[in-house]
ROGU-93619 format. One record per residue: residue number from 1; residue in one letter; chain; x, y, z of N, C-alpha, C, O in turn. Coordinates in pm, 1 decimal, m for minus. Example, Ala and Ser with C-alpha at 12.3 -4.5 7.8 and 13.67 -1.06 7.14 Angstrom:
BEGIN
- nr rest kette n.c1 n.c2 n.c3 ca.c1 ca.c2 ca.c3 c.c1 c.c2 c.c3 o.c1 o.c2 o.c3
- 1 A A 1319.0 m569.0 780.0 1230.0 m450.0 780.0 1320.0 m330.0 780.0 1423.6 m331.9 846.5
- 2 S A 1285.0 m225.0 708.0 1367.0 m106.0 714.0 1290.0 3.0 787.0 1340.9 113.8 803.9
END
This chain:
BEGIN
- nr rest kette n.c1 n.c2 n.c3 ca.c1 ca.c2 ca.c3 c.c1 c.c2 c.c3 o.c1 o.c2 o.c3
- 1 E A 67.5 m126.5 2.8 m16.2 m2.8 m10.0 62.7 122.8 m26.8 40.3 211.2 m109.4
- 2 F A 182.0 118.4 84.6 310.2 236.2 91.6 359.8 266.6 m20.2 349.9 368.7 m88.2
- 3 G A 440.2 125.4 m42.3 567.9 101.3 m128.8 712.1 128.0 m77.2 811.6 152.8 m145.3
- 4 H A 700.0 115.9 78.3 845.8 130.9 175.1 793.4 70.6 284.7 676.7 51.8 319.0
- 5 A A 927.2 35.3 348.6 914.6 m9.1 478.1 950.8 70.1 617.2 985.2 30.7 728.7
- 6 R A 927.1 201.8 559.5 937.7 338.0 688.7 843.5 391.8 773.3 790.6 502.3 785.8
- 7 V A 833.5 246.1 848.2 701.4 278.6 960.8 723.2 403.5 1067.5 808.5 385.4 1154.3
- 8 P A 676.6 484.8 1066.8 702.3 609.8 1195.2 656.2 510.1 1301.8 596.4 403.9 1284.4
- 9 Q A 706.4 580.8 1443.6 664.1 516.5 1577.2 533.4 548.5 1598.5 464.0 474.5 1668.3
- 10 K A 476.4 675.6 1535.1 325.2 701.8 1588.0 262.8 691.2 1465.0 252.7 792.3 1395.5
- 11 F A 214.9 574.3 1423.1 141.8 552.4 1281.2 m12.8 477.6 1315.0 m53.4 365.1 1344.1
- 12 P A m73.2 622.0 1290.6 m217.2 611.5 1327.8 m311.4 522.0 1257.1 m430.2 513.6 1288.4
- 13 Q A m254.8 453.8 1158.9 m333.1 356.0 1113.0 m309.2 207.5 1162.3 m387.9 117.8 1131.9
- 14 N A m184.5 183.5 1248.1 m168.4 65.2 1298.3 m95.2 100.0 1410.2 21.1 61.0 1400.3
- 15 P A m122.2 165.5 1524.8 m66.3 187.6 1622.4 69.3 79.9 1689.1 182.1 106.7 1730.3
- 16 S A 11.1 m18.0 1678.3 90.6 m137.9 1768.7 201.3 m169.9 1648.5 311.2 m202.5 1693.3
- 17 L A 192.5 m166.7 1526.7 313.6 m195.9 1425.3 389.3 m71.7 1434.3 510.4 m91.0 1423.7
- 18 G A 352.7 57.7 1451.7 461.1 162.5 1491.7 557.6 128.8 1591.9 678.5 128.6 1569.1
- 19 I A 492.7 92.8 1732.0 547.7 40.9 1848.8 619.5 m51.9 1839.7 716.2 m60.4 1915.3
- 20 W A 589.9 m161.8 1731.7 672.3 m303.9 1727.0 825.1 m263.1 1627.1 924.7 m335.5 1625.8
- 21 V A 813.8 m153.5 1562.0 916.6 m118.3 1433.3 1029.3 m67.7 1543.0 1145.1 m108.9 1547.7
- 22 V A 971.6 27.8 1627.5 1076.7 87.0 1708.5 1123.7 13.2 1828.7 1212.2 54.6 1903.5
- 23 T A 1045.0 m123.0 1845.5 1099.0 m213.8 1947.4 1248.0 m282.5 1845.5 1360.8 m294.8 1893.1
- 24 Q A 1209.1 m318.9 1701.0 1282.5 m389.6 1637.5 1441.8 m305.3 1618.7 1553.8 m354.8 1631.3
- 25 R A 1397.0 m135.5 1578.1 1529.1 m80.4 1601.8 1605.3 m55.5 1726.9 1722.5 m18.2 1721.2
- 26 Q A 1540.3 m75.7 1846.0 1619.3 m52.1 1938.2 1652.8 m205.3 1994.0 1712.9 m211.7 2101.2
- 27 S A 1623.2 m306.3 1938.6 1674.8 m432.7 1965.6 1787.2 m460.3 1871.8 1875.6 m539.9 1903.3
- 28 Y A 1787.1 m397.7 1757.8 1896.4 m413.1 1661.1 2038.9 m368.0 1729.3 2142.2 m434.0 1740.6
- 29 E A 2002.6 m197.9 1782.0 2108.7 m132.9 1841.8 2166.2 m208.1 1955.1 2287.1 m211.6 1978.1
- 30 K A 2071.4 m271.1 2028.7 2164.2 m370.8 2129.7 2206.7 m481.1 2070.9 2317.0 m512.8 2115.4
- 31 F A 2179.3 m530.7 2015.4 2225.2 m620.8 1885.6 2357.5 m593.1 1843.3 2446.5 m673.1 1872.1
- 32 L A 2386.6 m472.7 1767.7 2502.3 m424.0 1735.9 2614.4 m396.4 1860.7 2734.7 m393.9 1834.7
- 33 K A 2569.5 m378.4 1982.3 2647.7 m347.5 2094.2 2683.9 m478.3 2154.5 2764.8 m474.3 2247.2
- 34 N A 2637.5 m593.2 2117.2 2620.2 m734.2 2192.1 2608.9 m745.8 2333.7 2680.3 m799.7 2418.3
- 35 Y A 2464.6 m660.0 2341.2 2411.4 m675.4 2499.9 2313.6 m777.3 2485.8 2233.4 m789.9 2393.3
- 36 S A 2327.1 m844.9 2580.6 2270.4 m974.9 2596.0 2095.3 m971.1 2597.5 2024.0 m1067.9 2570.9
- 37 S A 2049.9 m839.9 2633.9 1934.0 m786.0 2661.8 1858.8 m791.5 2519.2 1735.9 m798.6 2516.4
- 38 S A 1917.2 m788.8 2429.3 1860.1 m812.5 2250.9 1807.9 m912.5 2230.1 1871.2 m1016.0 2250.9
- 39 N A 1646.7 m919.0 2171.6 1637.0 m1037.0 2107.7 1628.5 m1052.1 1952.1 1556.8 m1130.6 1890.0
- 40 M A 1729.5 m947.2 1895.2 1747.6 m981.2 1750.4 1845.9 m1077.6 1687.3 1968.1 m1089.9 1696.1
- 41 T A 1785.7 m1118.4 1644.9 1911.2 m1220.7 1561.8 1939.0 m1196.6 1431.2 1854.7 m1141.4 1360.4
- 42 E A 2056.9 m1233.5 1383.9 2099.0 m1245.0 1242.8 1975.9 m1261.2 1129.0 1960.9 m1199.5 1023.6
- 43 D A 1894.2 m1365.9 1188.6 1770.9 m1412.1 1066.3 1704.5 m1294.2 1101.9 1730.8 m1210.8 1015.2
- 44 R A 1640.4 m1253.0 1176.6 1574.2 m1144.4 1195.8 1582.7 m994.4 1101.6 1499.2 m927.4 1040.9
- 45 I A 1753.6 m981.5 1130.0 1787.5 m883.6 1051.3 1783.9 m889.4 900.5 1737.4 m800.6 829.0
- 46 L A 1846.1 m1020.5 852.8 1839.5 m1029.6 702.4 1697.0 m1011.6 640.4 1672.1 m960.7 531.1
- 47 R A 1562.9 m1089.1 777.1 1442.1 m1068.5 677.2 1382.1 m977.1 670.7 1296.4 m959.9 583.9
- 48 L A 1419.9 m868.6 788.3 1375.7 m725.6 753.2 1475.1 m643.4 640.7 1433.5 m554.0 566.9
- 49 N A 1585.6 m683.0 643.5 1672.2 m625.1 521.6 1617.1 m657.2 386.7 1645.4 m570.2 304.4
- 50 K A 1555.8 m743.8 345.9 1476.3 m812.8 259.1 1364.7 m732.3 233.0 1325.1 m720.6 117.1
- 51 L A 1300.2 m666.2 340.5 1183.9 m573.8 299.0 1211.8 m452.9 293.1 1126.5 m364.9 304.8
- 52 G A 1342.0 m430.2 273.2 1365.6 m284.2 294.4 1362.1 m195.8 432.6 1342.0 m74.7 441.7
- 53 F A 1387.2 m289.1 536.6 1338.8 m215.2 665.7 1440.3 m121.6 663.0 1534.7 m136.2 585.3
- 54 E A 1430.3 6.2 764.3 1507.7 118.3 789.4 1542.6 94.1 911.4 1458.9 86.8 1001.3
- 55 W A 1650.4 81.1 927.8 1698.1 81.0 1096.5 1718.6 239.6 1152.3 1676.2 270.5 1263.7
- 56 T A 1759.0 296.8 1101.2 1730.2 428.1 1172.1 1646.4 511.7 1084.5 1647.1 514.6 961.4
- 57 C A 1556.9 595.1 1186.1 1458.2 643.2 1125.7 1434.6 785.7 1177.3 1413.0 820.2 1293.5
- 58 S A 1445.7 885.6 1031.8 1442.4 1047.5 1047.8 1308.1 1062.7 934.9 1262.3 986.2 850.0
- 59 R A 1279.4 1171.7 970.9 1186.3 1247.5 877.8 1175.7 1246.8 766.0 1068.2 1243.8 706.0
- 60 Q A 1295.1 1249.8 712.1 1348.4 1215.1 574.8 1491.3 1180.1 562.7 1572.3 1237.0 635.8
- 61 S A 1533.9 1080.9 466.7 1643.1 988.1 475.8 1769.1 1097.4 434.9 1748.0 1202.0 373.5
- 62 W A 1851.8 1069.6 463.3 1966.0 1161.3 428.6 2000.2 1170.7 254.6 2041.0 1269.9 194.2
- 63 Q A 1974.8 1059.0 208.6 2003.7 1040.2 70.8 1886.9 1140.3 m9.0 1908.2 1220.3 m100.1
- 64 S A 1761.3 1107.9 55.7 1642.1 1218.4 m34.1 1687.9 1359.3 m27.1 1677.0 1434.6 m123.8
- 65 S A 1750.4 1403.6 111.2 1751.3 1555.3 121.3 1889.5 1601.7 30.7 1918.9 1714.0 m10.3
- 66 F A 1954.4 1487.1 17.1 2089.6 1524.9 m46.1 2042.9 1543.0 m192.1 2085.3 1645.6 m245.3
- 67 E A 1961.0 1460.6 m270.4 1901.3 1451.1 m386.6 1832.1 1608.8 m396.7 1849.6 1686.3 m490.7
- 68 V A 1777.2 1625.9 m315.8 1642.8 1764.7 m299.1 1808.8 1931.3 m329.8 1809.6 2038.7 m389.8
- 69 L A 1892.7 1868.1 m262.7 2019.9 1990.3 m263.8 2076.5 1982.7 m400.4 2110.1 2083.2 m463.0
- 70 V A 2087.4 1850.7 m449.5 2131.1 1898.3 m563.4 2058.7 1920.8 m672.4 2106.7 1959.4 m779.0
- 71 S A 1943.3 1898.8 m652.4 1853.3 1978.3 m767.3 1835.3 2122.1 m726.3 1826.4 2197.1 m823.6
- 72 F A 1828.3 2175.1 m620.6 1861.0 2312.2 m590.1 1997.8 2370.6 m638.3 2017.7 2477.3 m696.4
- 73 V A 2079.4 2282.9 m603.3 2229.6 2348.0 m702.4 2221.4 2372.0 m827.2 2281.0 2469.4 m873.3
- 74 R A 2164.0 2308.5 m888.8 2127.6 2304.0 m1051.4 2071.5 2417.0 m1100.2 2113.2 2488.0 m1191.7
- 75 E A 1941.8 2433.5 m1011.4 1872.8 2557.2 m1035.7 1912.4 2701.2 m1034.4 1880.9 2793.7 m1109.2
- 76 F A 2028.6 2692.8 m877.1 2054.6 2807.2 m827.4 2145.4 2813.6 m861.7 2162.1 2934.1 m880.6
- 77 G A 2259.6 2746.5 m896.8 2426.2 2763.8 m888.5 2456.7 2772.2 m767.8 2521.3 2876.3 m755.4
- 78 H A 2445.4 2714.7 m659.4 2496.7 2760.1 m496.3 2428.2 2686.3 m427.0 2329.4 2641.1 m484.9
- 79 A A 2445.9 2649.3 m300.5 2408.7 2553.5 m198.4 2387.6 2639.2 m30.7 2407.4 2600.1 84.3
- 80 R A 2334.9 2779.9 m93.2 2327.8 2871.2 17.2 2173.8 2861.4 59.8 2107.8 2964.7 71.1
- 81 V A 2121.5 2743.6 81.8 1932.7 2739.7 78.5 1888.5 2841.8 216.4 1938.6 2855.8 328.0
- 82 P A 1805.1 2885.0 168.2 1748.3 3002.1 286.1 1669.7 2905.5 386.4 1619.6 2802.7 340.7
- 83 T A 1657.0 2938.4 530.8 1579.9 2876.3 598.1 1456.7 2854.3 522.4 1429.1 2743.1 477.2
- 84 K A 1366.9 2977.3 504.3 1254.0 2982.6 468.7 1212.0 2967.4 322.6 1120.8 3027.2 265.6
- 85 F A 1309.6 2860.8 264.7 1291.9 2840.0 104.9 1142.0 2785.7 68.4 1108.0 2672.6 103.2
- 86 P A 1048.5 2878.3 m8.2 938.0 2835.2 m3.7 900.2 2708.0 m73.9 786.5 2665.3 m53.9
- 87 Q A 996.5 2629.5 m168.8 968.9 2530.7 m230.2 1017.0 2428.2 m134.1 999.3 2320.2 m190.5
- 88 N A 1066.2 2409.8 m23.5 1107.6 2324.5 66.9 1042.8 2278.5 138.2 1004.8 2339.6 238.1
- 89 P A 997.7 2120.1 104.1 879.2 2058.0 146.8 878.3 2055.3 311.5 777.0 2059.0 381.3
- 90 S A 997.9 2048.9 351.7 1005.9 1997.2 520.6 983.9 2097.8 612.9 987.2 2072.9 733.4
END
């Protein structure tokens, strides 16, 4: 339906899914640090990666913001984007 696996923590259509996703991200961080309290496994990581799961969540990914900046530079010839740029969607 959405075409991606970026589920926000507060997901109105399915609040429990949003909470579950946050839990997976937290477990993954613990797994990377070798914490024994993590219930994350390599198999779960592989399965989530196959879905395109995003382990870090931000309002807009770094890559997509970078692409917007590239477009801005092409159009205006510089990277001095004003804070209140009217075409800035965020």
